[in-house]
C-alpha positions in Angstrom: 117.8 237.6 0.9 120.6 239.5 2.7 119.0 239.5 5.9 120.0 237.9 9.5 116.5 236.9 10.5 115.9 235.3 6.8 117.2 231.4 6.9 118.2 229.6 3.8 118.6 225.6 3.6 119.3 223.5 1.1 115.9 221.2 0.9 117.3 218.1 -1.0 114.7 215.7 -0.1 112.0 218.4 -0.9 110.7 217.8 2.4 109.2 221.6 2.9 108.2 221.5 -0.6 105.9 218.1 0.3 104.8 219.7 3.7 103.4 223.0 2.1 102.1 220.8 -1.0 98.6 220.5 0.5 98.1 223.4 2.6 95.1 225.1 2.7 95.3 228.9 2.6 91.7 230.2 3.2 89.8 228.9 -0.2 92.8 228.1 -1.8 95.0 225.1 -2.2 98.8 224.8 -2.8 98.7 221.7 -5.2 101.4 220.2 -7.2 102.6 217.2 -8.8 106.0 216.5 -6.6 106.6 219.0 -4.4 105.5 222.5 -4.2 107.6 225.4 -6.0 107.2 229.0 -7.0 105.1 229.6 -3.8 106.5 232.9 -1.6 105.3 232.6 2.0 105.8 235.1 4.7 105.6 234.1 9.0 104.0 236.2 11.5 106.6 236.2 14.5 104.3 232.9 16.3 104.0 230.8 13.4 106.2 227.9 14.4 106.6 224.1 13.0 105.7 221.6 15.2 108.1 218.5 15.1 106.2 216.4 13.1 103.2 218.5 13.1 101.7 220.0 10.2 103.2 223.3 8.6 102.1 226.7 9.7 99.6 228.7 8.0 101.7 231.8 6.3 100.3 235.6 7.0 101.1 235.8 3.1 101.5 234.2 0.2 102.4 234.8 -3.3 102.7 232.3 -6.3 104.4 231.9 -10.0 102.2 228.8 -10.7 99.3 228.2 -13.5 95.8 227.1 -12.0 96.5 229.7 -9.3 94.7 232.8 -8.4 95.7 235.7 -10.5 95.1 237.9 -7.6 97.9 236.0 -5.7 100.3 236.1 -8.6 103.9 237.1 -7.3 104.2 240.7 -7.6 107.3 241.6 -5.5 106.3 245.4 -5.0 103.3 243.9 -2.7 105.4 241.5 -1.7 107.8 243.5 0.2 105.4 245.8 1.6 103.2 242.7 3.0 106.5 241.8 4.6 107.3 244.9 6.1 104.2 245.3 7.4 104.9 242.0 9.3 108.1 243.3 10.4 106.1 245.1 12.9 104.4 242.4 14.3 105.1 242.3 18.0 
């Protein structure tokens, strides 16, 4: 994603994958056998990840996983529209 606001990190120890693995998302819960992959998370400007704390709850998420809600399956146009709507958040 070529945007100065986006940050890309290599996570060889899968710290992020493990942290988001048990994140509660409304009635849905993200689950993975080892670490969470193929999930796309958008956060509003107020989201913070406290040192040693739980992962922040995303404002929107989509996935490419089995056994997860079909209505949250990745749709690039919808995801881009959600990202654009969060962009305007003060």
